[in-house]
C-alpha positions as CSV (number, residue, x, y, z in Angstrom):
1,M,32.4,-3.2,52.1
2,S,34.6,-6.6,52.7
3,L,37.9,-7.4,51.4
4,E,38.8,-10.9,50.4
5,I,42.1,-12.0,52.0
6,I,44.1,-14.8,50.0
7,Y,47.1,-14.9,52.8
8,Q,47.6,-14.7,56.4
9,D,49.7,-15.7,58.8
10,D,50.5,-14.6,62.6
11,Y,52.8,-11.4,60.4
12,L,51.4,-11.2,56.8
13,V,47.6,-10.8,55.3
14,A,47.0,-10.1,51.1
15,I,43.8,-9.0,49.9
16,N,43.0,-9.5,46.5
17,K,42.5,-5.9,45.2
18,P,39.2,-5.0,43.5
19,H,40.0,-2.3,40.6
20,G,39.5,1.8,41.7
21,L,40.3,1.0,45.3
22,L,43.0,3.2,46.6
23,V,45.3,1.5,49.4
24,H,45.3,4.6,51.2
25,R,43.7,8.0,51.9
26,T,46.0,10.6,49.5
27,R,45.6,14.5,48.8
28,I,45.2,13.7,45.1
29,A,42.2,11.7,44.7
30,G,39.4,13.6,47.1
31,D,36.7,11.6,45.1
32,A,37.4,8.4,47.2
33,D,35.4,7.3,50.4
34,K,37.1,3.7,51.0
35,F,40.6,2.7,51.0
36,A,42.2,-0.4,51.3
37,L,44.1,0.5,55.0
38,Q,41.2,1.8,56.4
39,L,39.0,-1.4,55.3
40,L,40.7,-3.8,56.3
41,R,42.2,-2.4,59.6
42,D,38.6,-2.1,60.3
43,Q,38.0,-6.0,59.4
44,L,40.6,-7.4,61.0
45,Q,40.4,-5.5,64.3
46,R,43.8,-4.2,64.4
47,H,46.9,-2.6,62.6
48,V,47.8,-3.2,59.0
49,Y,50.7,-1.5,57.3
50,P,50.8,-1.8,53.0
51,V,54.5,-3.3,52.5
52,H,53.9,-1.9,48.6
53,R,51.4,-0.6,46.3
54,I,49.4,-0.8,43.0
55,D,47.5,1.8,41.0
56,R,44.4,2.4,42.0
57,K,42.9,0.8,39.0
58,T,45.0,-1.7,39.2
59,G,43.2,-5.1,40.8
60,G,44.5,-8.5,42.3
61,V,47.7,-8.7,45.1
62,L,48.1,-6.4,47.8
63,L,50.2,-7.6,50.8
64,F,50.4,-5.8,54.4
65,S,52.6,-6.8,57.3
66,L,51.3,-6.7,60.7
67,D,53.9,-5.2,62.8
68,D,56.3,-2.7,62.1
69,E,59.2,-4.7,62.2
70,I,58.1,-6.6,59.8
71,H,57.1,-4.0,57.7
72,K,60.8,-2.6,57.7
73,T,61.9,-6.2,56.7
74,M,59.3,-6.7,53.5
75,Q,59.9,-2.9,52.2
76,V,63.9,-3.4,52.3
77,A,63.0,-7.0,50.6
78,F,60.7,-5.2,48.0
79,A,63.4,-2.4,47.5
80,N,65.6,-5.3,47.1
81,K,64.3,-7.2,44.7
82,M,63.9,-9.9,46.5
83,I,60.0,-10.6,45.8
84,Q,58.7,-11.2,42.3
85,K,55.7,-9.4,41.4
86,K,53.7,-11.2,38.0
87,Y,51.3,-9.4,36.8
88,L,48.3,-10.4,34.2
89,A,47.8,-7.3,31.0
90,I,45.8,-6.7,27.8
91,V,47.1,-4.5,25.7
92,R,46.8,-2.9,22.1
93,G,48.0,-4.9,19.4
94,F,49.8,-8.0,18.8
95,T,53.1,-8.3,21.2
96,P,56.0,-10.5,20.7
97,D,56.4,-13.7,22.0
98,Q,58.6,-12.7,24.9
99,E,60.8,-9.4,25.2
100,T,62.4,-7.4,28.1
101,I,61.3,-4.0,28.3
102,D,65.2,-2.3,28.7
103,Y,64.1,2.0,29.3
104,P,65.2,4.2,32.0
105,L,61.9,6.6,33.4
106,L,62.2,10.2,34.7
107,K,61.1,10.8,38.3
108,E,59.2,13.6,39.4
109,N,62.3,15.3,40.4
110,G,64.0,15.3,36.4
111,N,66.4,12.0,37.1
112,M,65.9,8.5,35.5
113,Q,66.0,6.1,37.1
114,E,67.1,2.3,35.6
115,A,63.5,-0.2,34.6
116,I,63.2,-2.9,33.4
117,T,59.7,-5.3,32.2
118,N,59.7,-8.9,30.9
119,Y,56.7,-10.0,29.7
120,T,55.0,-13.3,27.9
121,T,52.6,-13.5,25.4
122,L,49.6,-15.6,26.3
123,D,47.5,-15.4,23.9
124,R,46.0,-12.6,20.8
125,V,42.9,-12.3,19.6
126,E,42.0,-10.4,16.6
127,L,38.2,-8.8,16.6
128,D,36.0,-7.6,13.4
129,I,35.9,-3.7,15.3
130,P,37.3,-1.4,12.6
131,T,39.8,1.5,14.3
132,G,41.2,3.7,12.4
133,Q,42.4,2.4,9.1
134,H,41.8,-0.8,9.7
135,N,39.1,-2.9,9.3
136,T,39.4,-5.1,12.7
137,S,41.1,-4.5,15.8
138,R,44.4,-6.3,17.9
139,Y,45.0,-7.0,21.1
140,S,46.9,-9.3,23.2
141,L,47.3,-11.2,26.6
142,L,50.4,-10.5,28.6
143,E,52.2,-12.2,31.8
144,I,54.5,-9.3,33.0
145,I,57.0,-10.3,35.5
146,P,58.8,-6.3,36.4
147,E,62.5,-6.1,38.0
148,T,62.1,-3.0,39.1
149,G,59.1,-0.8,40.9
150,R,58.8,2.5,39.2
151,Y,56.6,4.8,39.5
152,H,53.3,3.3,36.7
153,Q,56.4,1.3,35.5
154,I,54.4,-1.3,33.5
155,R,51.8,0.9,31.9
156,R,54.6,3.2,30.7
157,H,56.8,0.5,29.4
158,L,54.0,-1.3,27.4
159,D,52.9,2.4,26.1
160,H,56.4,3.1,25.3
161,I,56.4,0.0,23.0
162,H,53.3,0.7,21.7
163,H,51.0,-1.7,23.3
164,P,49.6,0.0,26.1
165,I,46.9,-1.4,28.7
166,I,43.4,-1.0,27.5
167,G,41.5,1.2,29.9
168,D,44.9,3.2,30.8
169,R,44.8,6.6,31.1
170,P,46.8,8.8,30.8
171,H,49.2,6.2,29.6
172,G,46.8,4.5,27.4
173,C,45.4,5.1,24.4
174,N,42.1,7.6,24.4
175,K,40.4,5.9,20.5
176,Q,40.9,2.1,22.4
177,N,39.4,3.5,25.8
178,K,36.8,5.1,24.4
179,L,35.5,1.9,22.1
180,F,36.2,-0.1,24.8
181,K,34.0,2.5,26.8
182,D,31.6,2.5,24.5
183,K,31.1,-1.2,23.1
184,F,31.5,-3.4,26.1
185,G,31.1,-0.5,29.7
186,L,34.5,-0.5,30.7
187,M,35.2,1.5,33.0
188,T,38.5,0.2,34.7
189,M,42.3,-0.5,33.5
190,M,43.2,-4.5,32.2
191,L,46.2,-4.8,34.7
192,H,46.0,-6.9,37.1
193,A,48.7,-7.9,39.8
194,S,48.4,-12.2,39.8
195,K,51.3,-13.4,42.1
196,L,53.8,-12.6,44.3
197,K,56.8,-14.7,45.6
198,F,59.2,-14.5,48.5
199,I,61.2,-15.9,51.2
200,H,58.9,-15.6,54.5
201,P,61.1,-12.7,57.2
202,V,60.0,-15.2,60.1
203,T,60.0,-18.9,59.2
204,N,61.6,-18.7,55.9
205,D,59.1,-20.5,53.8
206,K,58.9,-20.3,50.2
207,V,55.3,-18.3,50.2
208,G,53.6,-17.7,47.2
209,I,50.5,-15.7,46.6
210,A,48.0,-15.9,43.8
211,A,45.2,-13.2,42.9
212,E,42.0,-14.9,40.4
213,I,41.5,-11.9,38.0
214,Q,38.2,-9.5,39.1
215,P,35.1,-10.0,37.7
216,E,35.1,-6.9,35.0
217,F,39.0,-8.9,33.8
218,K,36.9,-12.1,33.7
219,R,34.5,-10.8,31.7
220,M,36.5,-8.8,28.9
221,I,38.5,-11.9,28.6
222,L,35.3,-13.8,27.7
223,E,34.2,-10.9,25.8
224,M,36.9,-10.7,23.7
225,G,37.0,-14.7,23.1
226,L,40.8,-14.5,25.2
227,N,41.6,-18.2,26.4
228,P,41.0,-18.1,30.4
229,S,42.7,-20.7,30.9
230,L,45.8,-19.9,30.6
231,I,46.2,-17.6,33.2
232,A,45.3,-20.4,35.8
């Protein structure tokens, strides 16, 4: 399996991670035998260091450093909110044009953490598919900019405002997930890490990295009748 490299210099490399690919080995995903870290290491024939994480079911920009010092520098930049992240998502329902979700999230240790997510609605569609008591089904395409980077933050925040991401388990809507599996054959989650922007740790240049949506995300946009030009 060859990974799509979308940015590379002497210090950093970024891939467009497919949906379903884990970043690295973990004890809680014993069913996986391929991992982005090992695949990229073998592809480049050198050590690589993931400077952030995206969920297994999320596709899109995944950034690695090529040495340990840059790795530490970039991790500090992520922790200090010096790197802007943008995502795309397809969610249940018609969302407001814009919204800031300011809702603390619980950590595994029981403590609450500040968590802030901003989104803009790019497009909406109403499909002639009955769901529950409704004769039609409504969906929205969002561009999302998280201000913080908590565990499953975007997924949990969108579920909190009752606009869960299509294909999300366990934070999504089981009825919608089943509908999309049965009607469209969708087996992944409609969340895509589309862009990263930051100041390069060595050159001080402005860096912008963009990842095209993966085939399953593109297929769903076209099948649902959402406007693909809005995500360019």
